[in-house]
C-alpha positions in Angstrom: 0.0 0.0 0.0 2.9 2.3 0.6 3.8 2.1 -3.1 0.3 3.1 -4.2 0.4 6.0 -1.8 3.6 7.2 -3.3 2.4 6.7 -6.8 -0.7 8.7 -6.2 1.2 11.4 -4.4 3.6 11.7 -7.4 0.7 11.7 -9.8 -0.9 14.6 -7.9 2.3 16.6 -8.3 2.7 15.7 -11.9 -0.9 16.6 -12.6 -0.4 20.0 -11.0 2.6 20.7 -13.2 0.7 19.7 -16.3 -2.2 21.9 -15.2 0.0 24.9 -15.0 1.5 24.3 -18.4 -1.8 23.8 -20.1 -3.5 26.8 -18.5 -0.5 29.0 -19.3 -0.5 27.8 -23.0 -4.2 28.4 -23.5 -4.1 31.8 -21.7 -1.3 33.0 -24.0 -3.1 31.6 -27.0 -6.3 33.5 -26.1 -4.4 36.7 -25.0 -2.3 37.2 -28.0 -3.9 34.9 -30.6 -2.2 31.8 -31.7 -3.2 28.4 -32.8 -6.8 28.8 -31.9 -7.3 32.4 -32.7 -10.4 32.4 -30.5 -10.4 36.1 -29.8 -14.1 36.1 -29.1 -13.4 34.6 -25.7 -11.7 36.6 -23.0 -8.3 35.3 -21.8 -9.5 34.5 -18.3 -11.6 31.7 -19.7 -8.4 29.6 -19.9 -8.6 29.4 -16.1 -11.7 27.3 -16.4 -9.4 24.4 -17.3 -8.3 24.5 -13.7 -11.6 22.9 -12.6 -11.1 19.3 -14.0 -7.4 19.3 -13.2 -8.1 20.3 -9.5 -10.7 17.5 -9.3 -8.2 15.0 -10.5 -5.5 16.3 -8.1 -8.0 16.1 -5.2 -8.8 12.5 -6.0 -5.1 11.6 -6.2 -4.4 13.3 -2.9 -7.4 11.6 -1.2 -6.3 8.2 -2.6 -2.7 8.8 -1.4 -3.9 9.5 2.1 -6.3 6.5 2.2 -3.5 4.2 1.0 -1.1 5.7 3.5 -3.5 5.1 6.4 -4.1 1.5 5.3 -0.4 0.9 5.1 0.1 2.1 8.7 -2.7 -0.2 10.1 
């Protein structure tokens, strides 16, 4: 169980790094035009991508805590 706890902890950290990169990329694309050229949306809409990533991070953290507690029992 300790290995599962470590894996989910690392997955949460990796997911947060990926979230930052994706949100920054989409923010810049919306701010200055780019691949999408979706100038009809304001740039702050890129931050809506944080919602699914934060749910995934929360699930990973909860699973890491649960597996850590099961390991200690």
